[in-house]
C-alpha positions in Angstrom: -66.7 50.5 -145.5 -67.3 52.6 -148.7 -64.9 54.0 -151.2 -62.2 56.3 -150.0 -62.9 60.0 -150.7 -60.2 62.1 -152.3 -60.0 65.8 -151.7 -61.1 68.0 -154.6 -59.0 71.0 -155.1 -59.5 73.8 -157.7 -56.3 75.4 -159.2 -56.5 79.2 -159.9 -56.6 78.4 -163.7 -59.7 76.1 -163.2 -61.4 78.8 -161.2 -60.8 81.4 -163.8 -62.1 79.1 -166.5 -65.3 78.4 -164.4 -65.8 82.0 -163.8 -65.4 83.1 -167.4 -67.6 80.1 -168.6 -70.4 81.0 -166.2 -70.1 84.7 -167.1 -70.4 83.8 -170.9 -73.6 81.9 -170.2 -75.0 84.6 -167.9 -74.9 87.0 -170.7 -77.8 85.2 -172.2 -79.5 83.8 -169.1 -78.8 84.2 -165.4 -80.9 81.1 -164.7 -79.1 78.9 -167.2 -75.8 80.2 -165.7 -77.0 79.2 -162.3 -78.0 75.8 -163.3 -74.7 75.3 -165.2 -72.7 76.3 -162.1 -74.6 73.8 -160.0 -74.0 71.0 -162.4 -70.3 71.8 -162.7 -69.7 72.1 -159.0 -71.7 68.9 -158.4 -69.7 67.0 -161.0 -66.5 68.1 -159.6 -67.4 67.2 -156.1 -68.4 63.6 -157.3 -65.0 63.1 -158.4 -63.9 63.0 -154.8 -65.4 59.4 -154.8 -65.5 58.5 -158.5 -62.3 60.1 -159.8 -61.3 57.5 -162.4 -64.7 57.7 -164.1 -63.8 60.4 -166.6 -61.9 59.4 -169.7 -58.2 60.3 -170.2 -57.7 63.5 -172.2 -56.2 62.4 -175.6 -54.4 65.6 -176.0 -52.4 65.1 -172.9 -51.4 61.5 -173.5 -51.1 61.1 -169.7 -53.6 58.6 -167.9 -54.0 60.6 -164.8 -55.3 63.7 -166.7 -59.0 63.1 -167.3 -62.1 64.8 -168.4 -65.7 65.0 -167.5 -68.1 66.5 -169.9 -70.8 68.8 -168.5 -72.4 70.0 -171.6 -71.1 72.2 -173.2 -67.9 72.2 -171.1 -65.1 69.8 -170.4 -63.8 69.7 -166.7 -60.0 68.8 -166.9 -58.6 67.2 -163.9 -55.6 65.2 -162.5 -56.2 62.3 -160.1 -53.7 61.2 -157.5 -53.9 58.7 -154.7 -55.4 61.3 -152.2 -56.5 64.3 -154.4 -58.4 65.4 -157.5 -57.0 68.7 -158.8 -59.3 70.5 -161.1 -57.0 71.9 -163.9 -59.5 73.7 -166.2 -62.9 74.4 -167.4 -62.9 74.7 -171.2 -65.7 74.8 -173.8 -65.9 71.6 -175.7 -64.9 73.3 -178.9 -61.9 74.8 -177.4 -58.4 73.6 -178.4 -57.0 71.6 -175.5 -53.5 71.7 -176.8 -53.5 75.6 -177.2 -55.1 75.9 -173.8 -52.4 73.6 -172.4 -49.5 75.6 -174.1 -51.2 78.9 -172.6 -52.5 77.9 -169.2 -51.7 74.3 -168.1 -48.4 75.2 -166.6 -50.3 77.6 -164.2 -52.8 74.8 -163.7 -50.3 72.4 -162.3 -51.0 71.5 -158.6 
């Protein structure tokens, strides 16, 4: 029997972040935006099996909030026993603490 699969759920905040990130890249190249979207969605889906593989987000100080880098973005997510909640999609240069103050309370599952 293989590893147990968790359900991957996108919060509204994470979906808004994904939409704006893809739109930003699409201004320069639709093809690059499409490839980035595939990479992000594939990485997020893979967290259903390997949710703990991402590093804890240092700015959170909470071990269940993790990040996975999909260059040039950070996927922030929370791991529970049965679920992975996608919390946000941020550019790697974006200030996580500022994002957290503004958006994280809306990202909570």
